[in-house]
C-alpha positions as CSV (number, residue, x, y, z in Angstrom):
1,M,-13.3,-7.3,-7.1
2,N,-13.5,-3.6,-7.3
3,I,-10.5,-2.0,-5.6
4,L,-12.5,1.0,-4.4
5,K,-15.1,-1.3,-2.8
6,Y,-12.2,-3.1,-1.1
7,Q,-10.8,0.2,0.2
8,D,-14.1,1.2,1.6
9,W,-14.6,-2.2,3.1
10,T,-11.4,-2.0,5.1
11,L,-12.9,0.5,7.5
12,S,-15.4,-2.2,8.6
13,T,-12.5,-4.4,9.8
14,A,-10.4,-1.5,11.3
15,I,-10.2,-2.4,15.0
16,Y,-7.7,0.0,16.5
17,P,-7.8,3.3,18.4
18,E,-9.2,6.2,16.4
19,A,-10.1,4.1,13.4
20,G,-11.6,6.2,10.6
21,S,-10.7,9.5,12.4
22,H,-8.2,10.6,9.8
23,S,-6.1,11.8,12.8
24,F,-2.3,11.9,13.1
25,N,-2.4,9.0,15.5
26,E,-4.3,6.9,13.0
27,I,-1.8,7.5,10.2
28,V,1.1,6.7,12.6
29,Y,-0.6,3.5,13.6
30,L,-1.3,2.5,10.0
31,T,2.2,3.3,8.9
32,F,3.8,1.2,11.6
33,G,1.4,-1.6,10.6
34,L,2.4,-1.3,6.9
35,C,6.1,-1.4,7.9
36,S,5.5,-4.5,10.0
37,E,3.6,-6.4,7.4
38,S,6.0,-5.4,4.6
39,G,8.8,-6.8,6.8
40,K,6.8,-10.1,7.1
41,V,6.6,-10.3,3.3
42,G,10.4,-9.9,3.2
43,G,10.8,-12.5,5.9
44,K,8.8,-15.0,3.9
45,L,10.8,-14.3,0.8
46,K,14.0,-14.7,2.8
47,K,12.9,-18.2,3.9
48,I,12.0,-19.1,0.3
49,I,15.5,-18.0,-0.8
50,R,17.0,-20.0,2.0
51,G,15.2,-23.1,0.8
52,D,12.6,-23.3,3.6
53,N,9.2,-24.7,2.7
54,V,6.9,-21.7,2.7
55,E,3.3,-22.3,1.8
56,P,2.2,-20.0,-1.0
57,E,-0.9,-19.1,1.1
58,A,1.4,-17.7,3.8
59,F,3.2,-15.4,1.4
60,V,-0.2,-14.3,-0.2
61,A,-1.6,-13.7,3.3
62,E,1.2,-11.3,4.2
63,C,0.8,-9.5,0.9
64,G,-2.9,-9.1,1.6
65,D,-2.1,-7.6,4.9
66,V,0.2,-5.1,3.2
67,L,-2.7,-4.2,0.8
68,W,-5.1,-3.7,3.8
69,Y,-2.7,-1.3,5.5
70,L,-2.0,0.6,2.3
71,A,-5.7,0.9,1.6
72,R,-6.3,2.3,5.1
73,I,-3.4,4.7,4.8
74,C,-4.8,5.9,1.4
75,D,-8.3,6.3,2.9
76,N,-6.8,8.3,5.7
77,L,-5.1,10.6,3.3
78,G,-8.0,10.9,0.9
79,I,-6.4,8.9,-1.9
80,D,-8.3,6.2,-3.7
81,L,-6.4,3.1,-4.7
82,E,-7.5,3.3,-8.3
83,Q,-6.1,6.9,-8.6
84,L,-3.0,5.7,-6.9
85,A,-2.5,2.9,-9.4
86,E,-3.1,5.2,-12.3
87,Y,-0.7,7.8,-10.9
88,N,2.0,5.2,-10.4
89,M,1.5,3.9,-13.9
90,G,1.8,7.4,-15.3
91,K,4.9,8.1,-13.3
92,L,6.6,4.9,-14.4
93,E,5.7,5.4,-18.0
94,E,7.1,8.9,-17.9
95,R,10.3,7.6,-16.4
96,R,10.5,4.8,-19.0
97,A,10.1,7.3,-21.8
98,K,12.9,9.5,-20.4
99,G,15.1,6.5,-19.8
100,T,15.2,7.2,-16.0
101,I,13.1,4.2,-14.7
102,K,16.1,3.1,-12.7
103,G,16.7,6.5,-11.1
104,S,14.7,8.1,-8.3
105,G,12.8,10.3,-10.8
106,D,10.6,11.8,-8.0
107,T,9.7,14.9,-10.0
108,N,6.1,14.1,-11.0
109,E,3.9,16.5,-9.0
110,Q,0.5,15.3,-10.2
111,R,-2.0,15.5,-7.4
112,I,-3.9,12.4,-6.4
113,V,-5.5,13.5,-3.1
114,K,-9.3,13.7,-3.2
115,E,-10.8,17.1,-2.8
116,D,-13.7,17.3,-0.4
């Protein structure tokens, strides 16, 4: 699967007010969704640690929902997921080279936002 094709496809399944509008309300909605789905991933992991029987598909499904919301947020901000992954790899490689991978290291100012 091509991650950019996936990112474009997410709009076809975006059923919420102002979907695809790139508005403030859309980014707020998507951010709340990402937080909610991320929490569900954490909840599944908590149950696994506790010893509950969690089907792998349930964990994967929640991770997929996180990916969907991340893709929509990135689309809203004009960031493609491929560029995001490359940016993140570069940032972490730079931190590793400096020996600061455990720190915050939030000094890489490389732009990843698409220019129209």
